[in-house]
C-alpha angles and dihedrals in degrees: 000000000000108000140163143114131319112296099004095129106266095137089045092051094050091047093048095060107024113115089201127056100275120243105235131186095195115154129182115262113246136201087254090068095046093096092046105039112051111212092196106141093008101060093148093057111119104170138041137194111254101181114002144297121241130199140151132226125187118203104189094164095055116113085261112025108249138193112198124198108207123210118187111199129216110258103221118100091231089071093055092114090065090056089067091055093046093048095058106111094000118147090215145305142258115220103207111208134199108200091205087066103025093155089070088066099063095079092057094043091050092046095056093041090053095049091040095233113155111249142174128208117232116194106213108214106220119196110269095011119129112259116235128190113250090244090056089054090047090054094045091051092042091232124177113253090247094063110096116230116198136174121235147157107231090211093060113085092204092052094049092046089052091052090051092049088050089052094049091049092048092047091050091050090051099042114119113255113261117250106233090216089065098047119107113267093244088060091051091049092050093050 
């Protein structure tokens, strides 16, 4: 999952790395949403995700070949129920952060902490935004020391792929140990 507040770059991140044409549910913002979706800090934003974005990224050269299915969430709090559905079976999540509007990140951080899904925080460096050290962002978001905080540009495929690799590594390090009694018999015979 790629989650975060309204306008932090989730659709951009999915589109930057997806090897397929991403499925996008972007719709134009209307005057009807003006009282609901604050454009403070993102005044030029013209569209918003109303369901989710979907993309795919294969990493055949990773230590273990991976195929990642990417789900970009809508950023508005009113779509929070959809996050539960998208998180079922997820390996982990990226919380994309815009330091110009850091308060919009707390909902996503709290959500993943509450459901105990491994997550990383990726600070999206917007043009003209002040640059903060990852530890400053960690402190501001009150993150546990075990949560990786990385810097990225959501428009850059290499940056987004690096964030996703960080997430996979973090998720693998925090996966519960397998109980040998519940492994398939072929695995036990091979051991």
